[in-house]
Every structure is written in C-alpha cells, then in structure tokens.
C-alpha positions in Angstrom: 11.3 -35.9 56.7 8.1 -37.7 57.6 5.5 -38.1 54.8 2.3 -36.2 55.8 -0.7 -38.6 56.0 -3.3 -38.2 53.2 -7.0 -38.9 53.6 -8.0 -38.5 49.9 -6.1 -38.1 46.7 -6.8 -37.4 43.0 -4.7 -39.8 40.9 -2.9 -38.5 37.8 -4.8 -39.2 34.6 -1.5 -39.6 32.8 -0.2 -42.1 35.3 -3.5 -44.1 35.0 -3.1 -44.1 31.2 0.4 -45.3 31.4 0.1 -47.9 34.2 -3.6 -49.1 34.0 -5.0 -48.4 30.6 -1.9 -49.7 28.9 -3.0 -53.2 30.0 -6.1 -53.0 27.8 -6.6 -53.6 24.1 -7.7 -50.1 23.3 -7.7 -48.6 19.8 -5.4 -45.5 19.4 -5.4 -42.7 20.0 -6.2 -43.1 23.8 -6.9 -40.2 26.1 -7.7 -40.1 29.8 -9.1 -37.1 31.6 -10.6 -36.6 35.1 -14.4 -36.6 34.4 -15.8 -36.3 37.9 -14.4 -36.1 41.4 -16.9 -37.8 43.7 -17.3 -40.5 46.3 -15.5 -42.6 43.6 -13.5 -40.7 41.0 -14.4 -41.2 37.3 -12.0 -40.6 34.4 -13.3 -40.3 30.8 -11.4 -42.5 28.4 -11.6 -42.0 24.7 -10.0 -44.7 22.5 -10.5 -43.9 18.8 -14.3 -43.9 18.4 -15.0 -45.7 21.6 -15.9 -44.3 25.0 -15.1 -45.8 28.4 -15.1 -44.6 32.0 -12.4 -45.6 34.5 -13.6 -45.6 38.0 -11.2 -45.3 40.9 -12.9 -46.4 44.1 -12.3 -44.3 47.2 -11.2 -45.9 50.5 -14.8 -46.0 51.8 -15.8 -48.1 48.8 -12.6 -50.1 48.4 -13.9 -53.4 49.6 -12.6 -55.9 47.1 -15.3 -58.5 47.6 -18.0 -55.9 47.0 -16.3 -54.7 43.8 -16.1 -58.3 42.7 -19.9 -58.7 43.3 -20.6 -55.5 41.4 -18.5 -56.8 38.4 -20.3 -60.1 38.4 -23.7 -58.5 38.6 -23.0 -56.2 35.7 -21.7 -59.1 33.6 -24.8 -61.1 34.4 -27.2 -58.2 33.6 -25.4 -57.7 30.2 -26.0 -61.4 29.4 -29.7 -60.7 30.2 -29.6 -57.8 27.6 -30.0 -55.1 30.3 -28.2 -52.0 29.1 -25.5 -51.2 31.7 -22.0 -49.8 31.8 -20.2 -53.2 31.8 -16.7 -53.9 33.2 -14.0 -54.4 30.5 -11.4 -57.1 30.9 -7.7 -56.3 30.1 -5.4 -58.5 28.1 -4.9 -60.9 31.0 -8.7 -61.2 31.5 -8.6 -59.0 34.7 -11.3 -56.5 35.5 -10.1 -55.1 38.9 -6.8 -53.5 39.4 -5.0 -52.6 42.7 -3.6 -49.1 43.1 -1.4 -48.1 46.1 -2.6 -44.6 46.6 -1.1 -42.2 49.2 -4.1 -42.8 51.5 -4.2 -46.5 51.1 -5.2 -49.3 48.7 -7.8 -48.3 46.0 -9.2 -50.2 43.1 -9.7 -49.4 39.4 -12.3 -50.8 37.0 -12.8 -49.8 33.4 -16.4 -49.6 32.2 -17.9 -49.4 28.8 -19.5 -46.0 28.2 -23.0 -45.4 26.9 -23.5 -42.8 24.3 -26.0 -40.0 25.0 -26.9 -37.2 27.4 -27.9 -37.3 31.0 -31.6 -37.7 31.6 -33.7 -34.6 32.0 -36.8 -35.1 34.1 -38.6 -32.4 32.1 -39.0 -34.7 29.1 -41.7 -37.4 29.5 -40.2 -39.6 26.8 -37.0 -39.8 28.8 -38.7 -40.6 32.1 -40.8 -43.2 30.4 -37.7 -44.8 28.9 -36.1 -44.7 32.4 -39.1 -46.4 33.9 -39.0 -49.1 31.2 -35.3 -49.7 32.0 -36.1 -50.2 35.7 -38.9 -52.6 34.9 -36.6 -54.6 32.6 -33.9 -54.6 35.2 -36.1 -55.7 38.0 -37.5 -58.5 35.9 -34.1 -59.7 34.7 -32.7 -59.6 38.2 -35.5 -62.0 39.3 -33.6 -64.7 37.4 -30.2 -64.0 39.1 -29.3 -65.9 42.2 -26.7 -63.5 43.4 -25.9 -61.6 46.6 -26.2 -57.9 46.8 -23.1 -55.8 46.1 -23.4 -54.0 49.4 -25.5 -56.6 51.3 -29.1 -56.3 52.4 -30.9 -53.0 52.2 -33.4 -53.8 54.9 -34.9 -52.0 57.9 -31.8 -52.4 60.0 -29.6 -50.7 57.4 -32.0 -48.3 55.7 -33.7 -47.0 58.9 -31.9 -47.9 62.1 -28.3 -47.5 61.0 -28.9 -44.4 59.0 -30.8 -42.7 61.9 -28.2 -43.7 64.5 -25.5 -42.3 62.2 -27.2 -38.9 62.0 -28.3 -38.3 65.6 -24.9 -37.2 66.9 -25.0 -34.4 64.4 -28.2 -33.1 65.8 -27.2 -32.3 69.3 -28.3 -28.7 69.0 -31.5 -29.5 67.0 -33.6 -31.2 69.7 -36.9 -31.1 67.8 -35.4 -32.7 64.8 -33.7 -35.4 66.9 -37.1 -36.2 68.5 -38.9 -36.2 65.2 -36.3 -38.4 63.5 -36.4 -41.0 66.3 -40.2 -41.0 66.2 -40.2 -41.2 62.4 -37.8 -44.2 62.5 -40.3 -46.1 64.6 -43.2 -45.2 62.3 -41.3 -46.1 59.1 -40.3 -49.4 60.7 -44.0 -50.2 61.4 -45.1 -49.2 57.9 -42.4 -51.2 56.2 -43.1 -54.2 58.3 -46.8 -54.1 57.2 -46.2 -54.0 53.5 -47.7 -56.9 51.5 -48.0 -58.0 47.9 -46.1 -56.1 45.3 -45.2 -53.4 47.8 -43.1 -55.9 49.7 -41.4 -57.2 46.6 -37.6 -57.6 47.2 -34.6 -58.6 45.2 -31.6 -57.0 43.5 -32.0 -53.2 43.2 -29.7 -50.5 41.8 -29.8 -48.6 45.1 -28.8 -45.2 43.7 -30.9 -44.7 40.6 -30.5 -41.0 40.2 -30.5 -39.4 36.8 -26.7 -38.6 36.7 -26.2 -42.4 36.6 -28.0 -42.8 33.3 -27.7 -41.5 29.8 -30.4 -41.2 27.1 -29.3 -41.8 23.5 -30.5 -40.4 20.2 -32.2 -43.8 19.5 -34.2 -43.6 22.7 -32.2 -46.1 24.7 -31.2 -45.8 28.3 -27.8 -47.0 29.7 -27.4 -47.1 33.5 -24.1 -47.0 35.4 -22.7 -47.2 38.9 -24.0 -50.2 40.8 -21.6 -49.6 43.7 -24.6 -49.2 46.1 -26.6 -52.1 44.7 -28.0 -54.6 47.2 -31.0 -56.8 48.1 -33.9 -54.5 48.9 -37.4 -53.4 48.2 -37.9 -52.9 44.5 -40.0 -49.8 45.3 -36.8 -48.2 46.7 -35.4 -47.7 43.1 -38.7 -46.0 42.2 -38.5 -43.9 45.4 -35.1 -42.6 44.4 -36.4 -41.6 41.0 -39.4 -39.9 42.6 -37.1 -38.1 45.0 -35.0 -36.7 42.1 -38.2 -35.7 40.2 -39.4 -33.7 43.2 -36.0 -32.0 43.8 -35.2 -31.2 40.1 -38.6 -30.0 39.0 -40.2 -27.2 40.9 -43.6 -27.2 39.1 -46.0 -29.7 40.7 -47.7 -30.4 37.3 -44.3 -31.2 35.8 -43.5 -33.5 38.7 -46.8 -35.3 38.3 -46.3 -35.7 34.5 -42.7 -37.0 34.9 -43.8 -39.5 37.6 -46.7 -40.8 35.6 -44.4 -41.2 32.6 -41.9 -43.2 34.6 -44.7 -45.5 36.0 -46.0 -45.9 32.4 -42.7 -47.1 31.3 -42.2 -49.4 34.3 -45.5 -51.1 33.8 -44.7 -52.0 30.2 -42.3 -54.6 31.7 -43.4 -55.3 35.2 -46.6 -55.4 37.1 -47.2 -52.6 39.6 -50.6 -52.1 41.1 -51.9 -48.6 42.1 -51.5 -49.5 45.8 -47.8 -50.2 45.4 -47.3 -47.0 43.4 -48.9 -45.0 46.2 -46.4 -46.6 48.7 -43.4 -45.3 46.8 -43.5 -42.1 48.8 -42.5 -44.2 51.8 -39.3 -45.0 50.1 -38.6 -41.3 49.3 -38.3 -41.0 53.0 -35.7 -43.8 53.1 -33.7 -42.0 50.4 -33.6 -38.9 52.4 -32.4 -40.9 55.5 -29.8 -42.6 53.3 -28.6 -39.2 52.1 -28.3 -37.8 55.6 -26.2 -40.8 56.6 -24.2 -40.7 53.4 -23.3 -37.0 53.7 -22.0 -37.7 57.2 -19.9 -40.7 56.1 -18.1 -38.9 53.3 -17.1 -35.8 55.2 -13.5 -36.8 55.2 -13.5 -36.8 51.4 -15.8 -33.9 50.6 -15.8 -31.8 53.8 -18.8 -31.3 56.1 -19.0 -27.5 56.1 -22.2 -27.5 54.2 -23.9 -29.8 56.8 -25.4 -26.6 58.3 -28.7 -25.4 59.4 -29.9 -24.7 55.9 -29.1 -28.2 54.8 -30.9 -29.8 57.7 -33.9 -27.6 57.5 -34.4 -28.5 53.9 -34.0 -32.2 54.6 -36.3 -32.2 57.6 -38.9 -30.1 55.8 -39.1 -32.8 53.2 -39.3 -35.6 55.8 -42.1 -33.8 57.7 -44.1 -33.3 54.5 -43.8 -37.0 53.7 -44.8 -37.9 57.3 -47.9 -35.6 56.8 -48.8 -37.1 53.4 -48.5 -40.7 54.8 -50.3 -39.8 58.0 -47.5 -41.2 60.1 -48.3 -39.0 63.1 
C-alpha cells in the first residue's frame, strides 16, 4: 500500500520528549504538551520548576541557515542583557535538531521560557514596559554586526512581493485590485522619501505582536519568536504594535492611551522625534500587506476557507483608512 502524502503534521509530544528532550540536562520531572499549533508548532515543557518552549518549525520556515541565524541573534541579544526566549543547548552543545516528519524535514529548537502573562493592551504599564523593551532591543541591535534572520525587509519584500502575492486572490474584486496596486506605488514613494530617524534601519523583530511577549509580576518583559526577524525599518516594529493596539482595543481613547504609553517607554531608551512617531502609521499599512501575503502563503497548513469577502473587506477598509489619514490619494 502506498503511503498517502502529508502536507502538515502534529508531532507526538511523547515522542518529542523521548527522542529530543532526552538529549538535554533537564531537571525531573519533565513533561511535554502541545501548547500552540501555528505556523510553527510550540510545545510547553516543564522541568521541575523551570519552563521551556520547544518549537517545531513548519516546512515553510524550515530553512536551516535562517534558524541558525535566529539562534545566533538570540544568543547575542542575551549577551547584551535583552530579555528574550533564548535557545538552550543540549548535552552535546547542539541547539538545532533535525526531525524527519511525514511531510519532510523539520527542525526543533528548545527555548527558555519567560514567566508571566501575555501582554494586555488595556494596561498602560504593560504597554510602557513593551515600548521600553523595544527601545532597549533596537539600541542593543545597533552594536550587532549580523545579517537578518529572514534577510532584508525592504520595499521589494514588504511592498512589491506582498502585493504581487495577493493580487491573484482578488480576481473578482477589481476595485480592491486597482486600489492595492495604486497603494503600492504611493507607499513606495513615501518610504523612499523618509529621512532622519524615520529612515532608521537595522535588526528588527519583525512580528512584535503581544502574543510573542509576556509581562511578569516584577514588571519585566520577555519577548519570543524571532523567526521573522530581519534588517528593516525600526518603525516597522512600532507599526506592528500600533496595528495590534488598534485591532484589540475598540475604544479610541484607550488606543491613544496605549500608544502614548508605548512611545513613552520607547523614548526612555531610544530617541524618537514626533515626526518619526507620526510616520509609524505608514508601517501599519506594511503590516496589513504582510498579513495579506502571509495568510495566502500558509493556506496549505491552516486552510484558506476564511480568506473570504468578510476578511478582505476588513483588511481593505483598514488600508483605505490609512491611505486617507496619510493623504496618499
């Protein structure tokens, strides 16, 4: 009997504990449970009083060289005293493990876990702490002469590639297609004209949403998941945070308070003039374009049934509002 081809699998937590976690010096008792099925799968590992997360990279993220760059970046940031979920080496000193999954070769990395709860945008203290973390991270990254995990997050990648990826999905949405192509040209012009701190580039997180950070009882932030890190505009990290603030908080006054708190924290560690802060909205648009492309790319893993009229109407409504606010048309 022929084996039926698999495009995505969920690996057994018990098998991972026996075949991967057994290579580490972990205090007993050790438990491993599936924590989150996502683009990459995450398993929660408890070892006595210590918490870890085992990430199993999906096929679309299983580029060994990129995972190596992510590991090196996190190790370098930890040396700079930036609080991140850091790769843990096994008894042999290895941090990356190969797994022959049914769909193909995948990789596993064990990360230290940060204690705390996911950030809630309603609380200004948490948003200020997140902003302070981003400021420290950007400043520490200035001293790192390293390539981006996923390369350059420039106009070609963040505008042109993302737009071209989405256009075939919009064959029956002619107005949205025309708008998106015009928007791409306007964004390219705006981005090319940025100067000063608005044009500041370097290592960025690339996916700084609040599910990738925890806030501890002692007011400390730990950030995880640098799989989408690259060399890009520093304002993009702030744009991702602003996008999440706007989507998670419905009240405009709450949105404004959360955003001001984040900027307040950021400015404690890094210079950001008002003009640059106003330009962050430009990068909210880039985040939406990134999401449109991303949702298209992961359809084989998560399905694409929800890429429907309701989804596109919400996304293009946000983009049109940003275009209006920035007077792009």
